TORMAR-204373 format. One record per residue (C-alpha): residue number from 1; y, x, z; residue in one letter; chain. Coordinates in steps of 0.1 Angstrom, whole numbers, plus 5000, padded with zeros to 4 digits. Each point is the difference from the previous one (the first is absolute). Layout:
<rs>
R    k     v     u     w  r  c
R  NUM     Y     X     Z  A  A
...
</rs>
This chain:
<rs>
R    k     v     u     w  r  c
R    1  5037  5187  5234  M  A
R    2  5011  5031  5020  N  A
R    3  4996  5023  4973  H  A
R    4  4986  5031  5024  R  A
R    5  4968  4978  5014  T  A
R    6  4999  4983  4959  G  A
R    7  4964  5016  4990  R  A
R    8  4983  4996  5035  S  A
R    9  5013  4960  5003  K  A
R   10  4987  5001  4958  W  A
R   11  4966  5016  5013  E  A
R   12  4998  4975  5028  D  A
R   13  5007  4968  4972  A  A
R   14  4976  5019  4974  Y  A
R   15  4973  5008  5022  S  A
R   16  4998  4960  5007  E  A
R   17  4992  4990  4965  S  A
R   18  4968  4997  4975  P  A
R   19  5013  5030  4984  A  A
R   20  4998  5021  5023  A  A
R   21  4963  5008  4998  Q  A
R   22  5008  5008  4963  S  A
R   23  5000  5036  4985  H  A
R   24  5024  5003  4970  G  A
R   25  4993  5030  4978  A  A
R   26  5008  5010  4966  T  A
R   27  4971  4999  4970  Q  A
R   28  4996  5036  5006  S  A
R   29  4997  4991  5034  G  A
R   30  5033  5013  5016  V  A
R   31  5002  4985  5035  S  A
R   32  5033  4972  5000  I  A
R   33  5018  4990  5027  D  A
R   34  5009  4962  5002  P  A
R   35  5036  5008  5005  V  A
R   36  5024  5029  4995  Y  A
R   37  5033  5017  5019  G  A
R   38  5014  5018  5024  P  A
R   39  4997  4982  5038  D  A
R   40  5034  4992  5000  D  A
R   41  5001  4980  4968  A  A
R   42  4996  4963  4995  E  A
R   43  4963  4991  4996  Y  A
R   44  4990  4968  4986  P  A
R   45  4990  4967  5021  G  A
R   46  5036  5007  5017  F  A
R   47  5031  4990  5003  F  A
R   48  5019  5001  4972  P  A
R   49  4974  5000  4983  Y  A
R   50  5013  5022  4973  T  A
R   51  4966  5012  4993  R  A
R   52  4976  4969  5003  G  A
R   53  4994  4972  5021  I  A
R   54  4968  5011  5007  H  A
R   55  4984  5035  5018  P  A
R   56  4974  5003  4981  A  A
R   57  5013  4981  4970  M  A
R   58  4969  4999  4970  Y  A
R   59  4977  5020  5020  R  A
R   60  4995  4969  5018  S  A
R   61  5000  4971  4978  K  A
R   62  5011  5004  4962  L  A
R   63  5030  4979  4984  W  A
R   64  4990  4964  4987  T  A
R   65  4995  4997  4963  M  A
R   66  5017  4972  4994  R  A
R   67  4993  4993  4959  M  A
R   68  5029  4976  4987  F  A
R   69  4987  4973  4975  A  A
R   70  5010  4966  4985  G  A
R   71  4996  4985  4969  F  A
R   72  4990  4968  4978  G  A
R   73  4986  4974  5027  T  A
R   74  4986  4999  5035  A  A
R   75  4962  5008  4986  P  A
R   76  5012  5027  4979  E  A
R   77  5018  5014  5026  T  A
R   78  4972  4998  5025  N  A
R   79  4980  5016  4977  Q  A
R   80  5016  5036  4999  R  A
R   81  5006  4995  5039  F  A
R   82  4960  5002  5000  H  A
R   83  5003  5030  4978  E  A
R   84  5021  5021  5018  I  A
R   85  4983  4995  5034  I  A
R   86  4968  5010  4984  A  A
R   87  5023  5029  4982  A  A
R   88  5006  5007  5038  G  A
R   89  5031  4989  5004  G  A
R   90  5003  4990  5039  T  A
R   91  5026  4975  4992  G  A
R   92  5015  4971  4980  I  A
R   93  5041  4996  4992  S  A
R   94  5006  4971  4973  T  A
R   95  5027  5000  4975  A  A
R   96  5010  4964  4990  Y  A
R   97  5013  4987  4969  D  A
R   98  5038  4992  4995  M  A
R   99  5000  4967  5003  P  A
R  100  4984  5001  5033  T  A
R  101  5022  5023  5008  L  A
R  102  5030  4984  4990  L  A
R  103  4980  4965  5015  G  A
R  104  5000  4979  4973  I  A
R  105  4966  4991  4990  D  A
R  106  4978  5004  4966  S  A
R  107  5009  4972  4988  D  A
R  108  5040  5001  5000  D  A
R  109  5016  5004  4968  P  A
R  110  5019  5032  5013  R  A
R  111  4964  5015  5004  A  A
R  112  4987  4998  4965  L  A
R  113  4987  5033  4991  G  A
R  114  5002  5019  5030  E  A
R  115  4971  4979  5014  V  A
R  116  4974  5029  5014  G  A
R  117  5018  5029  4979  R  A
R  118  5011  5024  5031  C  A
R  119  4982  4987  5025  G  A
R  120  4970  4970  5011  V  A
R  121  5020  4967  4998  A  A
R  122  4995  4977  5032  I  A
R  123  5013  4970  5003  D  A
R  124  4974  4985  5026  T  A
R  125  4979  5005  5033  I  A
R  126  4970  4997  4970  D  A
R  127  5012  5026  4984  D  A
R  128  5002  5022  5033  V  A
R  129  4968  4989  5007  A  A
R  130  4982  5017  4966  D  A
R  131  5025  5029  5001  L  A
R  132  4983  5014  5033  Y  A
R  133  4964  4982  4991  D  A
R  134  4969  5022  5016  G  A
R  135  5029  5021  5018  I  A
R  136  4998  5006  5038  D  A
R  137  5031  4991  5011  L  A
R  138  4988  5012  5036  G  A
R  139  4993  5032  4985  A  A
R  140  5023  5008  4968  I  A
R  141  5032  5004  5014  T  A
R  142  5024  4982  4970  T  A
R  143  5035  5006  4985  S  A
R  144  5023  4976  4986  M  A
R  145  5022  5012  4978  T  A
R  146  5025  4964  5004  I  A
R  147  5036  5003  5016  N  A
R  148  5023  4963  4990  A  A
R  149  4964  4978  5000  P  A
R  150  4988  5022  5026  A  A
R  151  4995  4974  5030  A  A
R  152  4984  4978  4976  A  A
R  153  4975  5020  4986  L  A
R  154  4991  5015  5036  F  A
R  155  4996  4964  5014  A  A
R  156  4974  4995  4965  M  A
R  157  4983  5030  5013  F  A
R  158  4997  4995  5032  V  A
R  159  4989  4963  4998  A  A
R  160  4977  5010  4976  N  A
R  161  4981  5028  5025  A  A
R  162  4998  4978  5025  E  A
R  163  4988  4972  4977  A  A
R  164  4971  5028  4991  R  A
R  165  4996  5004  5039  G  A
R  166  5019  5029  5002  V  A
R  167  5023  4995  5035  H  A
R  168  5040  5013  4991  R  A
R  169  4998  5023  5031  S  A
R  170  4967  5025  4978  R  A
R  171  5019  5000  4971  V  A
R  172  5020  5030  4993  G  A
R  173  5020  5014  4970  G  A
R  174  5039  5001  4990  T  A
R  175  5025  4972  4988  L  A
R  176  5029  5022  4979  Q  A
R  177  5026  4971  5012  N  A
R  178  5030  5022  4996  D  A
R  179  5023  4979  4984  I  A
R  180  5032  5024  5007  L  A
R  181  4988  5022  4969  K  A
R  182  4997  4974  4975  E  A
R  183  5036  4993  5004  Y  A
R  184  5008  5040  5000  Q  A
R  185  4972  5008  4970  A  A
R  186  4976  4978  4986  Q  A
R  187  5017  4968  5000  H  A
R  188  4970  4978  5003  E  A
R  189  5015  4977  5024  Y  A
R  190  5005  4960  5006  V  A
R  191  5019  4992  5029  F  A
R  192  5035  5016  5012  P  A
R  193  4992  5026  5022  P  A
R  194  5005  4987  5037  R  A
R  195  4979  4971  4991  P  A
R  196  4977  5024  4990  S  A
R  197  4998  5018  5031  L  A
R  198  4995  4974  5016  R  A
R  199  4962  5000  4983  L  A
R  200  4998  5030  5005  V  A
R  201  5005  4996  5042  R  A
R  202  4978  4971  4998  D  A
R  203  4975  5020  4985  T  A
R  204  5001  5031  5022  M  A
R  205  4999  4978  5032  V  A
R  206  4972  4981  4988  F  A
R  207  4979  5029  4992  A  A
R  208  5011  5021  5031  T  A
R  209  4989  4971  5024  R  A
R  210  4969  4990  4984  E  A
R  211  4987  5028  4974  M  A
R  212  4995  5032  5019  P  A
R  213  4989  5017  4970  R  A
R  214  5026  4992  4977  W  A
R  215  5030  5019  4988  H  A
R  216  5025  4970  4988  P  A
R  217  5027  5019  4985  V  A
R  218  4996  5034  4980  S  A
R  219  5037  5015  4992  I  A
R  220  4998  5011  4964  S  A
R  221  5023  5031  4988  G  A
R  222  4970  4998  4972  Y  A
R  223  5020  4975  4979  H  A
R  224  5036  5017  5012  I  A
R  225  4991  5033  4988  R  A
R  226  4986  4984  4967  E  A
R  227  5031  4986  4994  A  A
R  228  5009  5034  4996  G  A
R  229  5016  5014  5035  S  A
R  230  4995  5036  5012  T  A
R  231  4977  5009  5028  A  A
R  232  5027  4999  5025  A  A
R  233  5013  4964  4989  Q  A
R  234  4962  4989  5000  E  A
R  235  4995  5012  5038  V  A
R  236  5033  4982  5012  A  A
R  237  5000  4968  4982  F  A
R  238  4967  4999  5009  T  A
R  239  5003  5005  5039  L  A
R  240  5031  4981  4999  A  A
R  241  4983  4973  4993  N  A
R  242  4972  5006  5023  G  A
R  243  5024  4997  5034  F  A
R  244  5015  4972  4980  A  A
R  245  4964  4984  5003  Y  A
R  246  4997  5009  5037  V  A
R  247  5038  4986  5010  E  A
R  248  4985  4971  4984  L  A
R  249  4969  4998  5017  A  A
R  250  5018  5004  5034  R  A
R  251  5026  4967  4988  R  A
R  252  4966  4982  4997  G  A
R  253  4992  5007  5037  G  A
R  254  4976  5029  4996  L  A
R  255  5003  5032  5021  A  A
R  256  5004  5029  4978  V  A
R  257  4967  5022  5015  D  A
R  258  4977  4967  4991  S  A
R  259  5011  4999  4964  F  A
R  260  5007  5032  4989  A  A
R  261  4964  5018  5001  P  A
R  262  4992  4975  4975  K  A
R  263  5028  5010  4979  L  A
R  264  4989  5020  4966  S  A
R  265  5017  5015  4976  F  A
R  266  4994  5002  4955  F  A
R  267  5011  5037  4984  F  A
R  268  5002  5016  4970  N  A
R  269  4983  5031  4995  A  A
R  270  5021  5012  4971  H  A
R  271  4999  5031  4976  I  A
R  272  5015  5027  5023  D  A
R  273  4977  5011  5019  F  A
R  274  5015  5018  5026  F  A
R  275  5029  4973  5006  E  A
R  276  4980  4975  5006  E  A
R  277  4976  5011  5024  V  A
R  278  5033  5013  5017  A  A
R  279  5012  4964  4995  K  A
R  280  4972  4988  5018  Y  A
R  281  5006  5024  5026  R  A
R  282  5036  4989  5008  S  A
R  283  4994  4965  4998  A  A
R  284  4977  5000  5028  R  A
R  285  5021  5021  5021  R  A
R  286  5029  4976  4992  I  A
R  287  4979  4969  5010  W  A
R  288  4983  5016  5032  A  A
R  289  5041  5009  5012  T  A
R  290  5016  4968  4991  W  A
R  291  4974  4979  5016  M  A
R  292  4997  5018  5031  R  A
R  293  5040  5013  5004  D  A
R  294  5019  4967  4984  F  A
R  295  4973  4972  5000  Y  A
R  296  4986  5008  5039  G  A
R  297  4965  4999  4990  A  A
R  298  4974  5015  5024  H  A
R  299  4967  4994  4985  D  A
R  300  4990  5033  4980  E  A
R  301  4986  4978  4972  R  A
R  302  5033  4987  4994  S  A
R  303  5017  5034  4990  W  A
R  304  4966  5007  4980  Q  A
R  305  5015  4995  4964  L  A
R  306  4963  4990  4978  R  A
R  307  4999  4995  4967  F  A
R  308  4989  4997  4968  H  A
R  309  5008  5017  4966  A  A
R  310  4990  4990  4967  Q  A
R  311  5006  5028  4968  T  A
R  312  5033  4993  4980  A  A
R  313  5001  4985  4971  G  A
R  314  5034  5003  4984  V  A
R  315  4982  5037  4998  S  A
R  316  4974  4990  4976  L  A
R  317  5003  4999  4962  T  A
R  318  4988  4984  4969  A  A
R  319  5007  5031  4979  Q  A
R  320  4968  5025  5007  Q  A
R  321  4986  4978  5031  P  A
R  322  4969  5021  5010  D  A
R  323  5031  5026  5013  N  A
R  324  5001  4970  5026  N  A
R  325  4969  5007  5018  H  A
R  326  5014  5036  5007  A  A
R  327  5032  4981  5014  R  A
R  328  4981  4973  5018  T  A
R  329  4976  5027  5020  A  A
R  330  5036  5025  5007  I  A
R  331  5014  4966  5016  E  A
R  332  4970  4989  5020  A  A
R  333  4995  5035  5015  L  A
R  334  5036  4997  5007  A  A
R  335  4996  4971  5019  A  A
R  336  4969  5013  5021  V  A
R  337  5016  5030  5014  L  A
R  338  5030  4982  5006  G  A
R  339  4978  4982  5024  G  A
R  340  4995  4964  4982  A  A
R  341  4976  4975  5018  Q  A
R  342  4993  4982  4968  S  A
R  343  5000  5003  4963  L  A
R  344  5000  4988  4962  H  A
R  345  4998  5023  4969  T  A
R  346  5009  4983  4970  N  A
R  347  4982  5000  4970  S  A
R  348  5009  5021  4974  F  A
R  349  5002  4970  4970  D  A
R  350  5024  4983  5023  E  A
R  351  5032  5009  4984  A  A
R  352  4988  4977  4969  W  A
R  353  4975  4974  5014  T  A
R  354  4979  4988  5031  L  A
R  355  4984  5025  5009  P  A
R  356  4960  5001  4984  S  A
R  357  4969  4998  5026  S  A
R  358  4993  5040  4988  E  A
R  359  5036  5009  5007  A  A
R  360  5004  4984  5031  A  A
R  361  4962  5017  5012  R  A
R  362  5016  5032  4991  V  A
R  363  5028  4997  5021  A  A
R  364  4980  4992  5030  L  A
R  365  4980  5033  4991  R  A
R  366  5039  5019  5002  T  A
R  367  5000  4987  5038  Q  A
R  368  4960  5010  5003  Q  A
R  369  5002  5035  4992  V  A
R  370  5035  5002  5018  I  A
R  371  4979  4993  5028  A  A
R  372  4962  5014  5000  Y  A
R  373  5008  5030  4976  E  A
R  374  5038  5017  5006  T  A
R  375  4988  5002  5036  N  A
R  376  5042  4991  5006  V  A
R  377  4984  4973  5025  T  A
R  378  4993  5029  5029  Q  A
R  379  5035  5010  5008  V  A
R  380  5024  4980  5012  A  A
R  381  5035  5006  4984  D  A
R  382  4988  5030  4979  P  A
R  383  5037  5003  4987  L  A
R  384  5015  4998  5037  G  A
R  385  5018  5034  5002  G  A
R  386  5009  5009  4968  S  A
R  387  5038  5010  5000  W  A
R  388  5005  4977  4967  F  A
R  389  4983  4968  5015  V  A
R  390  5016  5006  5034  E  A
R  391  5032  5004  4980  S  A
R  392  4995  4967  4979  L  A
R  393  4990  4981  5028  T  A
R  394  5030  5004  5019  D  A
R  395  5020  5000  4969  Q  A
R  396  4985  4963  4992  L  A
R  397  5004  4989  5036  Q  A
R  398  5039  5007  5001  S  A
R  399  5010  4983  4967  E  A
R  400  4974  4970  5007  A  A
R  401  5019  5002  5033  G  A
R  402  5036  4998  4985  Q  A
R  403  4992  4973  4982  L  A
R  404  4983  4980  5033  L  A
R  405  5032  5006  5016  E  A
R  406  5017  4990  4971  E  A
R  407  4981  4963  5005  L  A
R  408  5003  5000  5036  L  A
R  409  5037  5006  4996  E  A
R  410  5000  4970  4972  I  A
R  411  4983  4973  5026  G  A
R  412  5023  5008  5029  A  A
R  413  4966  5012  5022  G  A
R  414  4975  4980  4982  S  A
R  415  4979  5013  4974  M  A
R  416  4989  4963  4987  L  A
R  417  5034  4996  4995  E  A
R  418  5008  5035  4986  G  A
R  419  4974  4989  4975  C  A
R  420  5011  4965  4990  L  A
R  421  5036  5009  5000  T  A
R  422  4988  5028  4975  A  A
R  423  4980  4977  4978  I  A
R  424  5031  4975  4996  D  A
R  425  5022  5024  4989  N  A
R  426  4979  5025  4978  G  A
R  427  4995  5027  5020  W  A
R  428  4965  5011  4999  F  A
R  429  5000  4991  4959  E  A
R  430  5025  5024  4999  G  A
R  431  4987  5028  5016  H  A
R  432  4965  4997  4977  I  A
R  433  5015  4990  4969  T  A
R  434  5023  5032  5004  D  A
R  435  4968  5022  5005  A  A
R  436  4981  4983  4973  A  A
R  437  5027  5009  4976  Y  A
R  438  5004  5031  5011  A  A
R  439  4963  5006  4994  H  A
R  440  5000  4988  4968  E  A
R  441  5023  5020  4982  R  A
R  442  4985  5033  5015  A  A
R  443  4970  4992  4982  V  A
R  444  5019  4991  4970  Q  A
R  445  5019  5032  5002  R  A
R  446  4970  5016  5001  G  A
R  447  5006  5011  5038  E  A
R  448  4973  4987  5017  R  A
R  449  4968  5003  4979  I  A
R  450  4973  4974  4993  I  A
R  451  4971  5014  4981  V  A
R  452  4991  4983  4972  G  A
R  453  5030  4976  4999  V  A
R  454  5034  5023  4995  N  A
R  455  4977  5034  4996  A  A
R  456  4968  5015  4992  F  A
R  457  4994  4968  4978  T  A
R  458  4979  4997  4968  D  A
R  459  4987  4971  4978  D  A
R  460  4976  4986  5021  S  A
R  461  5003  4961  4995  P  A
R  462  5008  4979  5029  T  A
R  463  4971  4976  5008  P  A
R  464  5001  4969  4993  S  A
R  465  4998  4974  5035  P  A
R  466  4965  4985  4998  P  A
R  467  4997  4961  5012  N  A
R  468  4983  5004  5035  Q  A
R  469  5003  4962  5008  I  A
R  470  4989  4987  4971  G  A
R  471  5020  4974  4973  D  A
R  472  4986  4970  5020  G  A
R  473  5008  5010  5034  G  A
R  474  5034  4977  5005  E  A
R  475  4983  4971  4985  A  A
R  476  4969  5005  5025  L  A
R  477  5025  5002  5029  Q  A
R  478  5016  4969  4988  L  A
R  479  4967  4984  5002  Q  A
R  480  4992  5008  5035  R  A
R  481  5035  4988  5014  L  A
R  482  4998  4965  4984  R  A
R  483  4965  4998  5012  R  A
R  484  5012  5005  5037  V  A
R  485  5031  4980  4995  R  A
R  486  4974  4972  4990  H  A
R  487  4975  5004  5026  E  A
R  488  5025  5003  5030  R  A
R  489  5013  4971  5020  N  A
R  490  5034  5001  4991  S  A
R  491  5013  4975  5029  D  A
R  492  4987  5027  5025  A  A
R  493  5023  5028  4977  V  A
R  494  5028  4979  5000  H  A
R  495  4997  4994  5039  H  A
R  496  4998  5039  5006  T  A
R  497  5029  5008  4980  L  A
R  498  5019  4974  5015  E  A
R  499  4994  5016  5033  R  A
R  500  5005  5035  4986  L  A
R  501  5035  4990  4992  S  A
R  502  5007  4982  5033  A  A
R  503  4991  5027  5016  E  A
R  504  5019  5030  4981  A  A
R  505  5031  4976  5008  H  A
R  506  4995  5016  5034  D  A
R  507  5005  5034  5005  A  A
R  508  4987  5005  5028  E  A
R  509  4967  4985  4989  V  A
R  510  4971  5028  4987  N  A
R  511  4988  4985  4965  L  A
R  512  4964  5017  4998  M  A
R  513  4983  4970  5016  P  A
R  514  5019  4977  4973  A  A
R  515  4992  5026  4972  L  A
R  516  4963  5002  5008  M  A
R  517  4995  4962  5005  E  A
R  518  5019  4996  4965  A  A
R  519  4971  5030  4986  S  A
R  520  4974  4977  5013  L  A
R  521  5010  4970  4982  A  A
R  522  5002  5022  4969  R  A
R  523  5036  4998  4992  A  A
R  524  5008  5028  4974  T  A
R  525  5022  5032  5003  V  A
R  526  5031  4984  4981  G  A
R  527  4995  4969  5020  E  A
R  528  5007  5016  5034  I  A
R  529  5027  5022  4982  M  A
R  530  5014  4974  4991  S  A
R  531  5005  4977  5030  T  A
R  532  5011  5028  5016  L  A
R  533  5027  5009  4976  A  A
R  534  5011  4960  5005  D  A
R  535  5010  5015  5038  V  A
R  536  5010  5035  4993  F  A
R  537  5018  4999  4963  G  A
R  538  4992  5024  4974  R  A
R  539  5016  5037  4996  Y  A
R  540  5020  5011  4974  H  A
R  541  5019  5033  4992  V  A
R  542  5034  4998  4995  S  A
R  543  5014  5024  4973  P  A
R  544  5014  5032  5023  R  A
</rs>
């Protein structure tokens, strides 16, 4: 954009939006313009999108208040979903339990004691049907926080929607499906990296061609930051993974502008307020520049980084837990002022338990207070032009850019190969571990204050965790799974898994149709993943 005509171009774009009819004002009646800055400044809605991807930002449309939930059995989580929607939530996000995340069934001996504990237990399409019972999948967008078994769960989700009469083309939402960060930070993987990427490719191709409202990958810096990275590392490693998926999709035969507009990102909203705002601004700028100049995207939507944010779970404390309300509110405000497209706010009690219904409601209300009471939604990028924020944005861009260039060099010009090599040699884990160690040392020395933990402590007791899912939750899920195994056609299951195995041997075949067929036959997540593991192998970390 020619900065000399920056404001006039923004005014033309803004005048075409519904927000142009609105008139902002403070609660005292002082008039508020939708954007501020000199005529030669960057403006929101224009390359490189430092100030936001839309000219009107929240004056035109608020961010999606997408609350994350999942525990116990599918009917229990379904009840929580309905509570969130009734309380004003505009999207839902599904948390899965550890057995599901690792692709094993609830009756697997390795799942003992973990069923339904840190998310909802999903074994078959029957569970998926109960999970979204009574929810209009053609109207409510759904996010699925699943990675290694993402293709299997996605197949069950799509098959269930169509069985309920909602064609796949009408279904909107996001599949996390970011397997690279699993090897870098979260460590919930099943197969080695390269066959895992084949599944990511297949879901990307399937969604691009058949599901126009679906985002097949949410590139996730959240878990990288939770593992201990710095803000600059979170930006660099997340965008590196994003560029790797761009290369992966192109290898799968997709033109960059056919899929890049559907890529989305998932960032942490941490406690260092101004750094977080600058982090989002720098990430948008880097993504836009690389997508246009390095990857040759021509569609402006391919340059626009869209992101979901979640407040920092790692910042919550079990000591003096009421302080977590303040932390979550500050972090949520940083995400909003940084231009998030959707947001989850953590509940204050998540440091020691699954969130209670009351705590989840207050977390949602925190977003609603920001949206409807603070008036911050009236101005796009209100911190833009701050000498401090602009300097931080430039600094984070520089630090992240150096790491990206190093990864590109490791991959001999390919970010995909750079990421794979850096996973193999521990490059990512080394950087994250060093940053996490430095942070912990600073806390222990008192150089970094955490209120109620290493300063301003008192004798208030740490809360005892209540059991949110009940003592019979695991037994109930095992009973549900036994019923499915008894009722289903075993020959049909065997036939569909044989097809899946045969097609998995051919790297050119898209596995989504076979996965959907197995889902409809009521094959379990564990059976599907074991079938693929027989072909792909299982990933084991070598000591470093």
